[in-house]
C-alpha positions as CSV (number, residue, x, y, z in Angstrom):
1,M,-43.1,293.8,66.2
2,R,-39.5,292.8,65.2
3,H,-36.8,295.3,66.0
4,F,-34.4,295.9,63.1
5,L,-30.9,297.3,63.4
6,D,-29.7,300.1,61.1
7,F,-27.8,297.7,58.8
8,E,-30.8,295.5,58.5
9,K,-33.0,298.2,56.8
10,P,-33.0,296.5,53.4
11,I,-34.2,293.3,55.1
12,A,-36.8,295.3,57.0
13,E,-38.2,296.7,53.8
14,L,-38.5,293.3,52.2
15,E,-40.2,291.8,55.3
16,G,-42.5,294.8,55.4
17,K,-43.6,294.2,51.8
18,I,-44.2,290.5,52.7
19,E,-46.4,291.5,55.6
20,E,-48.3,294.1,53.5
21,L,-49.0,291.4,50.8
22,R,-50.3,289.0,53.5
23,R,-52.7,291.7,54.8
24,T,-53.9,292.2,51.2
25,T,-54.6,288.5,50.9
26,D,-56.5,288.5,54.2
27,A,-58.6,291.5,53.3
28,G,-59.5,290.8,49.7
29,G,-58.9,287.2,49.2
30,I,-56.3,287.9,46.5
31,D,-53.9,285.1,45.9
32,V,-50.4,286.5,46.2
33,A,-48.7,283.3,47.5
34,E,-46.2,283.2,44.6
35,E,-45.1,286.8,45.1
36,V,-44.8,286.3,48.9
37,A,-42.7,283.2,48.3
38,R,-40.4,285.1,45.9
39,L,-40.0,288.0,48.4
40,R,-39.4,285.6,51.3
41,D,-36.6,283.8,49.3
42,K,-35.1,287.2,48.5
43,A,-35.2,288.3,52.1
44,Q,-33.6,285.1,53.3
45,A,-30.8,285.4,50.7
46,L,-30.2,289.0,51.8
47,L,-30.2,288.0,55.5
48,K,-27.7,285.3,54.8
49,T,-25.4,287.6,52.8
50,T,-25.7,290.4,55.4
51,Y,-24.8,288.2,58.4
52,A,-22.0,286.5,56.6
53,K,-20.0,289.7,56.5
54,L,-20.8,291.6,59.7
55,T,-18.2,294.0,60.9
56,P,-17.1,293.9,64.5
57,W,-19.3,297.0,65.2
58,Q,-22.3,295.4,63.6
59,K,-21.7,292.3,65.7
60,T,-21.6,294.5,68.8
61,L,-25.1,295.8,67.8
62,V,-26.4,292.3,67.3
63,A,-25.0,291.3,70.7
64,R,-27.0,294.1,72.3
65,H,-30.2,293.4,70.3
66,P,-33.1,293.9,72.7
67,D,-34.8,290.7,71.5
68,R,-31.8,288.5,72.1
69,P,-32.4,285.8,74.7
70,H,-31.3,286.8,78.2
71,A,-29.7,284.8,81.0
72,S,-33.2,284.3,82.5
73,D,-34.3,282.7,79.2
74,Y,-31.4,280.2,79.3
75,V,-32.2,279.3,82.9
76,A,-35.9,278.9,82.2
77,A,-35.2,276.6,79.1
78,L,-32.2,274.6,80.3
79,V,-32.5,274.3,84.1
80,T,-35.3,272.4,85.8
81,E,-36.2,272.6,89.5
82,W,-34.8,276.1,89.6
83,T,-34.4,277.5,93.0
84,P,-33.1,281.1,93.1
85,L,-30.8,282.2,95.9
86,A,-30.6,285.8,96.9
87,G,-28.2,288.2,98.7
88,D,-24.5,288.4,99.5
89,R,-25.0,288.0,103.3
90,A,-23.4,291.3,103.8
91,F,-25.3,294.2,102.2
92,A,-28.1,293.4,99.8
93,D,-29.4,291.3,96.9
94,D,-28.3,292.6,93.5
95,K,-30.9,291.8,90.8
96,A,-28.3,292.2,88.0
97,V,-26.9,288.8,89.0
98,L,-29.1,285.7,88.8
99,A,-28.0,282.9,91.1
100,G,-29.4,279.6,92.2
101,I,-29.4,275.8,92.0
102,G,-31.3,273.5,89.8
103,R,-30.9,270.5,87.4
104,F,-29.2,270.6,84.0
105,R,-30.0,267.5,82.0
106,G,-30.9,265.8,85.2
107,R,-27.7,266.8,87.1
108,A,-27.7,269.1,90.1
109,V,-25.8,272.3,89.2
110,A,-25.3,275.8,90.5
111,V,-26.1,278.6,88.0
112,L,-25.0,282.2,87.7
113,G,-26.0,284.8,85.1
114,T,-26.0,288.5,84.5
115,E,-29.5,289.7,83.5
116,K,-30.2,292.9,81.5
117,G,-34.0,292.8,81.6
118,K,-36.4,292.9,78.7
119,D,-38.5,296.1,79.1
120,T,-38.0,299.4,80.8
121,E,-39.3,298.2,84.2
122,S,-37.2,295.0,84.3
123,R,-34.1,296.8,82.9
124,V,-34.2,299.3,85.7
125,R,-34.8,296.5,88.3
126,H,-31.8,294.5,86.9
127,N,-29.7,297.7,86.5
128,F,-29.3,296.9,82.8
129,G,-27.1,293.9,83.8
130,M,-24.5,296.0,85.5
131,A,-23.7,294.4,88.8
132,R,-22.7,296.2,92.0
133,P,-20.3,294.8,94.6
134,E,-23.1,292.8,96.3
135,G,-23.7,291.1,93.0
136,Y,-20.2,289.8,92.7
137,R,-20.2,288.9,96.4
138,K,-23.4,286.9,95.8
139,A,-21.7,285.2,92.9
140,R,-18.7,284.3,95.1
141,R,-21.1,282.9,97.8
142,I,-22.8,280.7,95.2
143,I,-19.5,279.5,93.8
144,E,-18.2,278.6,97.3
145,L,-21.6,276.9,98.0
146,A,-21.2,274.8,94.8
147,G,-17.7,273.8,95.9
148,R,-19.0,272.6,99.3
149,F,-21.7,270.5,97.8
150,G,-19.9,269.3,94.7
151,L,-22.2,271.0,92.2
152,P,-20.8,271.9,88.8
153,I,-21.2,275.6,87.9
154,L,-22.8,277.1,84.8
155,S,-22.8,280.8,84.1
156,F,-24.5,282.9,81.4
157,V,-22.8,286.2,80.9
158,D,-24.4,289.3,79.2
159,T,-23.2,292.6,80.7
160,A,-21.8,295.8,79.4
161,G,-19.6,295.8,82.5
162,A,-19.7,296.3,86.2
163,F,-21.7,299.3,87.5
164,P,-19.4,302.3,87.6
165,G,-21.4,304.4,90.1
166,I,-19.8,306.2,93.1
167,E,-21.7,304.0,95.6
168,A,-20.4,300.9,93.9
169,E,-16.8,302.2,94.2
170,A,-17.5,303.1,97.8
171,R,-18.6,299.6,98.6
172,G,-15.5,298.0,97.1
173,Q,-16.3,297.3,93.5
174,A,-12.8,296.3,92.4
175,E,-12.2,294.1,95.4
176,A,-15.5,292.4,94.9
177,I,-14.7,291.6,91.2
178,A,-11.3,290.4,92.1
179,R,-12.6,288.1,94.8
180,S,-15.2,286.7,92.4
181,I,-12.5,285.9,89.8
182,E,-10.5,284.3,92.6
183,A,-13.5,282.2,93.6
184,C,-13.9,281.1,90.0
185,L,-10.3,280.0,89.7
186,E,-10.3,278.2,93.0
187,A,-13.6,276.4,92.5
188,P,-13.1,272.6,93.1
189,V,-15.9,271.7,90.7
190,P,-16.3,271.8,86.9
191,F,-17.2,275.3,85.6
192,V,-18.6,276.1,82.2
193,A,-19.2,279.8,81.2
194,T,-21.1,281.1,78.2
195,I,-20.9,284.6,76.8
196,I,-24.4,285.0,75.4
197,G,-24.4,288.7,74.5
198,E,-22.0,291.3,75.7
199,G,-19.0,290.3,77.7
200,G,-17.8,293.6,79.2
201,S,-14.5,293.9,81.1
202,G,-14.0,292.6,84.6
203,G,-17.8,292.6,85.1
204,A,-17.9,289.7,82.7
205,I,-14.8,287.8,83.6
206,A,-15.9,287.8,87.3
207,L,-18.4,285.2,86.3
208,A,-16.4,283.6,83.4
209,A,-13.0,282.5,84.7
210,A,-14.1,278.9,84.0
211,D,-12.7,275.6,82.8
212,R,-14.5,276.0,79.5
213,V,-15.6,279.4,78.1
214,L,-18.1,279.3,75.3
215,M,-19.2,282.2,73.2
216,L,-22.1,282.7,70.9
217,E,-21.3,283.5,67.3
218,H,-22.5,287.1,67.4
219,A,-21.6,287.8,71.0
220,V,-18.7,290.2,71.9
221,Y,-16.1,290.0,74.7
222,S,-13.8,292.8,75.4
223,V,-11.9,294.7,78.1
224,I,-13.9,297.9,77.3
225,S,-16.9,298.8,75.2
226,P,-16.1,300.3,71.7
227,E,-17.7,303.6,72.8
228,G,-15.5,303.7,75.9
229,C,-12.4,302.9,73.9
230,A,-13.2,305.6,71.3
231,S,-13.8,308.2,74.0
232,I,-10.4,307.5,75.6
233,L,-8.4,307.2,72.4
234,W,-10.1,309.8,70.2
235,R,-12.2,311.8,72.6
236,D,-15.1,310.9,70.3
237,A,-17.6,308.1,70.9
238,A,-18.6,308.3,67.3
239,Q,-15.3,306.5,66.5
240,A,-16.8,303.3,68.1
241,P,-16.8,301.3,64.8
242,Q,-13.1,301.9,64.4
243,A,-12.5,301.0,68.1
244,A,-14.5,297.8,67.6
245,E,-12.2,296.7,64.8
246,A,-9.1,297.3,67.0
247,L,-10.4,295.6,70.1
248,R,-10.7,292.1,68.4
249,L,-13.9,291.5,70.3
250,T,-15.7,289.0,68.0
251,A,-16.1,285.3,68.7
252,E,-13.9,284.5,65.7
253,D,-11.1,286.7,66.9
254,L,-11.2,285.4,70.5
255,R,-11.3,281.8,69.3
256,R,-8.3,282.4,67.1
257,L,-6.5,284.0,70.0
258,N,-7.4,281.0,72.3
259,L,-9.2,283.2,74.7
260,V,-12.4,281.2,74.4
261,D,-12.8,277.5,73.9
262,A,-15.6,277.2,71.4
263,V,-17.9,279.3,69.3
264,V,-21.6,278.3,69.3
265,P,-23.3,278.9,65.9
266,E,-26.4,281.1,66.0
267,P,-29.5,280.7,63.8
268,M,-29.4,282.7,60.6
269,G,-29.9,286.4,61.4
270,G,-28.8,286.0,65.0
271,A,-30.2,284.5,68.2
272,H,-33.0,287.0,68.4
273,R,-34.6,285.6,65.3
274,D,-34.9,282.1,66.8
275,P,-34.2,282.2,70.6
276,A,-35.3,278.6,71.2
277,A,-32.8,277.2,68.6
278,A,-30.0,279.4,70.0
279,I,-30.7,278.2,73.6
280,A,-30.8,274.6,72.5
281,A,-27.5,274.9,70.7
282,V,-25.9,276.4,73.8
283,G,-27.4,273.6,75.9
284,Q,-25.8,270.9,73.7
285,Q,-22.4,272.6,73.7
286,V,-22.5,273.1,77.5
287,Q,-23.3,269.4,78.0
288,A,-20.5,268.4,75.6
289,C,-18.0,270.5,77.6
290,L,-19.3,269.5,81.0
291,E,-19.1,265.7,80.6
292,P,-15.3,265.3,80.4
293,L,-14.8,267.7,83.3
294,L,-16.9,265.6,85.6
295,A,-14.3,262.9,85.6
296,L,-11.6,265.2,87.0
297,D,-10.8,265.7,90.6
298,A,-10.6,269.1,92.4
299,A,-6.8,269.4,92.3
300,T,-6.7,268.6,88.5
301,L,-9.5,271.1,87.8
302,R,-7.8,273.9,89.7
303,A,-4.4,273.2,88.1
304,R,-5.7,273.0,84.6
305,R,-7.8,276.2,85.1
306,R,-4.7,278.0,86.4
307,E,-2.6,276.9,83.5
308,K,-5.3,277.8,81.0
309,F,-5.4,281.4,82.1
310,L,-1.7,281.8,82.5
311,E,-1.2,280.5,79.0
312,M,-3.4,283.2,77.5
313,G,-1.4,285.5,75.3
314,R,1.8,283.5,75.3
315,N,1.3,282.1,71.8
316,S,-1.4,284.4,70.5
317,V,-0.7,286.5,67.4
318,L,-2.9,289.6,66.9
């Protein structure tokens, strides 16, 4: 069954009526095609109107939608000959970070991603997409491996942030994130990152300090979650919608501020309504960004990447 967000209740009611009419047709042979078509058109119009004026908080909810395609879905659809690589060669393998090599549109690439999981069991296994230090050290290992073998890097980011537990801090969480960011910036190969859901704080940028940063239309990218921001500023997580407004975390805001390079349109109603179309759109945009980068040498890539991140904020107007 489709999961509806709170602001989608009117749409849910219409789609519920459509399903009810269909069951009536199946059970009694009554022809209700005309009424079903009318309600479907009404539901589509309402869906279009609703998604055309989403607030930043509503976009945050869409970015977290449980049916939204995950990093593993993008890898499965876009990468062939996928070979996962595990472990940081120091402590353990962090399941929150997917890593491996494969082929994207026939070209050998290295791939990274943060994976939240799709059900209770897989979410626990992937720690809800919140990486520990070993996850970021694994990412760094794969980035360095890609550099050695001349493999372009693709990353798919969807995380609320790095894991904040005591054991992660004890194992050097901040240092691991910083080293992963450093590895991204120093990579001698083309690097394209895509924010596919949540882009939370350093936990996201550790896999997204890339030559080109793409962002899905209803994804969010911020230094802190709206709830975390509200708890700090107002001592009240219920103020999250107000915090979301202030954080400028939507794709439109970030593109306007030149913090991301392109916004990838989503199917009507969000990527969760048509995952295959959303993934295909990301694949097309990744290819379009990757092609010109392949012609650049390592020194040029590093220099341009450095300047790109140093330039952020210089000419932006909030």
